[in-house]
N, CA, C and O of each residue as an XYZ file, in Angstrom:
344
protein
N      75.541    101.279     84.655
C      76.085    100.696     85.774
C      75.634    101.300     87.072
O      75.763    102.516     87.216
N      75.084    100.520     88.092
C      74.856    101.355     89.254
C      75.957    101.919     90.061
O      77.085    101.468     89.857
N      75.798    102.802     90.911
C      76.830    103.478     91.589
C      77.753    102.630     92.414
O      78.971    102.799     92.461
N      77.056    101.665     93.091
C      77.913    100.786     93.828
C      78.813     99.880     93.001
O      79.970     99.618     93.328
N      78.214     99.419     91.914
C      79.024     98.755     90.916
C      80.114     99.366     90.413
O      81.218     98.825     90.360
N      79.824    100.709     89.953
C      80.815    101.644     89.574
C      81.890    101.857     90.430
O      83.049    101.831     90.016
N      81.595    102.067     91.605
C      82.552    102.224     92.732
C      83.460    101.131     92.974
O      84.651    101.341     93.201
N      82.950     99.947     92.935
C      83.743     98.798     93.030
C      84.639     98.537     91.920
O      85.783     98.136     92.136
N      84.187     98.741     90.709
C      85.094     98.766     89.465
C      86.250     99.530     89.510
O      87.393     99.114     89.320
N      85.862    100.814     89.802
C      86.973    101.943     90.057
C      88.106    101.464     91.075
O      89.302    101.458     90.784
N      87.580    101.060     92.312
C      88.482    100.626     93.266
C      89.392     99.478     92.790
O      90.593     99.435     93.055
N      88.746     98.565     92.080
C      89.589     97.437     91.643
C      90.568     97.747     90.660
O      91.690     97.250     90.759
N      90.246     98.590     89.626
C      91.225     99.089     88.833
C      92.380     99.926     89.361
O      93.547     99.744     89.017
N      91.943    100.930     90.288
C      92.923    101.574     91.011
C      93.935    100.879     91.882
O      95.085    101.275     92.069
N      93.385     99.806     92.391
C      94.259     98.933     93.303
C      95.286     98.220     92.550
O      96.415     98.075     93.019
N      94.912     97.714     91.270
C      95.885     97.161     90.672
C      96.714     97.883     89.738
O      97.676     97.294     89.245
N      96.435     99.248     89.387
C      97.167    100.125     88.578
C      98.449    100.581     89.216
O      98.429    101.020     90.366
N      99.553    100.500     88.533
C     100.748    100.914     89.101
C     101.102    102.431     88.813
O     102.072    102.972     89.345
N     100.273    103.062     87.957
C     100.410    104.419     87.640
C      99.141    105.084     87.714
O      98.123    104.443     87.453
N      99.072    106.449     88.081
C      97.741    107.044     88.200
C      96.923    106.833     86.867
O      97.502    106.801     85.781
N      95.651    106.701     86.978
C      94.662    106.558     85.906
C      93.887    107.722     85.686
O      93.409    108.361     86.623
N      93.725    108.055     84.405
C      93.068    109.317     83.977
C      91.463    108.914     83.867
O      91.001    107.865     83.419
N      90.710    110.111     84.436
C      89.271    109.849     84.526
C      88.753    109.459     83.020
O      87.850    108.639     82.857
N      89.348    110.060     82.041
C      88.843    109.644     80.611
C      89.054    108.308     80.271
O      88.221    107.644     79.655
N      90.308    107.822     80.710
C      90.507    106.404     80.500
C      89.596    105.434     81.203
O      89.131    104.437     80.650
N      89.360    105.784     82.479
C      88.347    105.068     83.318
C      86.976    105.059     82.720
O      86.343    104.007     82.629
N      86.535    106.130     82.338
C      85.131    106.502     81.699
C      85.001    105.740     80.460
O      83.961    105.122     80.233
N      86.094    105.740     79.548
C      86.153    104.959     78.328
C      85.982    103.483     78.603
O      85.053    102.843     78.109
N      86.835    102.989     79.347
C      86.883    101.598     79.614
C      85.699    100.917     80.326
O      85.357     99.748     80.150
N      85.167    101.736     81.087
C      83.864    101.313     81.823
C      82.464    101.780     81.089
O      81.330    101.553     81.509
N      82.777    102.394     80.049
C      81.556    102.921     79.179
C      80.573    103.695     80.141
O      79.371    103.428     80.156
N      81.179    104.736     81.000
C      80.460    105.526     81.798
C      80.745    106.978     81.563
O      81.865    107.241     81.124
N      79.999    107.859     81.761
C      80.107    109.476     81.569
C      81.298    109.676     82.683
O      81.379    109.145     83.791
N      82.196    110.600     82.054
C      83.172    111.115     82.859
C      82.783    111.733     84.240
O      83.476    111.705     85.256
N      81.522    112.309     84.090
C      81.229    112.919     85.423
C      80.762    111.929     86.472
O      81.008    112.117     87.664
N      80.109    110.905     86.046
C      79.873    109.831     86.913
C      81.190    109.174     87.651
O      81.234    108.874     88.844
N      82.166    109.027     86.773
C      83.445    108.454     87.279
C      84.010    109.404     88.250
O      84.439    109.009     89.334
N      84.027    110.745     87.872
C      84.586    111.736     88.854
C      83.916    111.825     90.093
O      84.578    111.940     91.125
N      82.647    111.784     90.119
C      81.848    111.812     91.302
C      82.058    110.537     92.207
O      81.984    110.667     93.429
N      82.306    109.369     91.666
C      82.625    108.192     92.373
C      84.018    108.229     93.038
O      84.264    107.743     94.142
N      84.916    108.872     92.226
C      86.267    108.994     92.667
C      86.351    109.860     93.802
O      87.097    109.594     94.744
N      85.559    110.982     93.766
C      85.569    111.953     94.918
C      84.941    111.149     96.132
O      85.460    111.212     97.246
N      83.800    110.386     95.880
C      83.163    109.593     97.103
C      84.284    108.685     97.673
O      84.495    108.686     98.886
N      85.032    107.883     96.800
C      85.917    106.965     97.305
C      87.031    107.723     98.104
O      87.564    107.130     99.042
N      87.395    108.935     97.803
C      88.446    109.779     98.426
C      87.911    110.212     99.694
O      88.709    110.269    100.630
N      86.586    110.560     99.919
C      86.117    111.077    101.030
C      85.964    109.900    101.948
O      86.188    110.052    103.149
N      85.621    108.812    101.497
C      85.346    107.618    102.394
C      86.740    107.085    102.990
O      86.802    106.634    104.133
N      87.839    107.166    102.149
C      89.177    106.905    102.763
C      89.576    107.986    103.472
O      90.273    107.648    104.429
N      89.408    109.167    103.380
C      89.840    110.371    104.089
C      89.167    110.145    105.437
O      89.875    110.290    106.434
N      87.869    109.803    105.594
C      87.030    109.630    106.814
C      87.484    108.526    107.627
O      87.552    108.623    108.852
N      87.834    107.358    106.919
C      88.264    106.231    107.535
C      89.572    106.194    108.201
O      89.809    105.503    109.192
N      90.500    107.051    107.551
C      91.846    107.141    108.189
C      92.597    105.768    108.271
O      93.222    105.507    109.298
N      92.562    104.927    107.281
C      93.245    103.606    107.293
C      94.555    103.732    106.738
O      95.109    104.829    106.811
N      95.192    102.662    106.135
C      96.499    102.539    105.636
C      96.787    103.298    104.287
O      97.926    103.650    103.982
N      95.696    103.526    103.507
C      96.008    104.131    102.272
C      94.909    105.231    101.923
O      93.862    105.377    102.554
N      95.282    105.932    100.894
C      94.313    107.059    100.409
C      94.290    107.179     98.979
O      95.150    106.639     98.282
N      93.318    107.883     98.493
C      93.148    108.104     97.092
C      93.571    109.624     96.746
O      93.034    110.609     97.253
N      94.607    109.656     95.813
C      95.030    111.035     95.628
C      94.953    111.365     94.095
O      94.853    110.426     93.305
N      94.993    112.573     93.671
C      95.424    112.911     92.255
C      96.822    113.270     92.142
O      97.434    113.992     92.929
N      97.311    112.673     91.032
C      98.701    112.704     90.823
C      99.021    112.656     89.212
O      98.361    111.847     88.559
N      99.774    113.288     88.676
C     100.213    113.248     87.272
C      99.030    113.055     86.298
O      98.989    112.212     85.402
N      98.061    113.971     86.607
C      96.976    113.901     85.693
C      95.922    112.855     85.903
O      94.996    112.728     85.102
N      96.058    112.060     87.036
C      95.072    111.018     87.053
C      94.909    110.612     88.514
O      95.320    111.395     89.371
N      94.383    109.533     88.851
C      94.094    109.154     90.352
C      94.879    107.896     90.618
O      95.115    107.058     89.749
N      95.268    107.816     91.872
C      95.927    106.612     92.201
C      95.868    106.322     93.786
O      95.866    107.256     94.588
N      95.825    105.079     94.159
C      95.831    104.704     95.570
C      97.109    104.693     96.107
O      97.966    104.202     95.372
N      97.467    105.098     97.184
C      98.833    105.263     97.854
C      98.732    105.071     99.331
O      97.651    105.242     99.894
N      99.801    104.725     99.984
C      99.882    104.626    101.275
C      99.962    105.904    102.037
O     100.435    106.862    101.426
N      99.615    106.064    103.161
C      99.615    107.297    103.907
C     100.987    107.527    104.317
O     101.674    106.544    104.595
N     101.495    108.734    104.393
C     102.962    109.088    104.690
C     103.173    108.653    106.199
O     104.298    108.296    106.548
N     102.184    108.670    107.054
C     102.607    108.342    108.424
C     102.935    106.884    108.697
O     103.377    106.498    109.779
N     102.677    106.038    107.576
C     103.254    104.661    107.682
C     104.514    104.382    107.044
O     104.932    103.227    106.958
N     105.189    105.444    106.559
C     106.535    105.185    105.942
C     107.349    104.497    106.608
O     107.897    103.591    105.979
N     107.664    104.642    107.868
C     108.691    103.951    108.649
C     108.418    102.455    108.884
O     109.303    101.604    108.969
N     107.049    102.219    108.983
C     106.592    100.826    109.128
C     106.870    100.010    107.841
O     107.280     98.849    107.866
N     106.604    100.741    106.670
C     106.726    100.090    105.458
C     108.211     99.910    105.132
O     108.547     98.841    104.623
N     109.069    100.784    105.358
C     110.489    100.618    105.153
C     111.168     99.525    106.004
O     112.132     98.891    105.573
N     110.582     99.306    107.349
C     110.955     98.357    108.225
C     110.482     97.059    107.632
O     111.288     96.131    107.572
N     109.356     96.913    107.224
C     108.835     95.663    106.777
C     109.568     95.214    105.421
O     109.987     94.070    105.248
N     109.660     96.125    104.593
C     110.297     95.670    103.290
C     111.845     95.531    103.372
O     112.449     94.861    102.534
N     112.497     96.188    104.413
C     113.867     95.869    104.663
C     114.060     94.513    105.197
O     115.025     93.824    104.864
N     113.185     94.134    105.994
C     113.280     92.813    106.741
C     112.960     91.700    105.544
O     113.676     90.705    105.431
N     111.968     91.913    104.768
C     111.456     91.103    103.761
C     112.803     90.791    102.678
O     113.047     89.655    102.270
N     113.548     91.910    102.334
C     114.576     91.771    101.601
C     115.729     91.072    102.110
O     116.633     90.720    101.352
N     115.754     90.821    103.508
C     116.777     90.018    104.091
C     116.506     88.494    103.901
O     117.413     87.666    103.989
N     115.370     88.209    103.670
C     115.124     86.678    103.599
C     115.289     86.160    102.118
O     115.131     84.967    101.861
């Protein structure tokens, strides 16, 4: 798999995963070496860190997950509180 294709596949899996995903599970399901998966995860993390958007990629509970940045907590609480009123 080309690196851009691997990166896109990893982003898609991480976006839909509700729990941290282990490198070994990603490598196995994508039939890619764990080293390639790790390298792409680090690249995604660097890109998101440099972009400073609404979310980031972090290591948690032995895996990787996409999560929102802490500085957006107030906005998220306000949005979901209003949404719950409807």
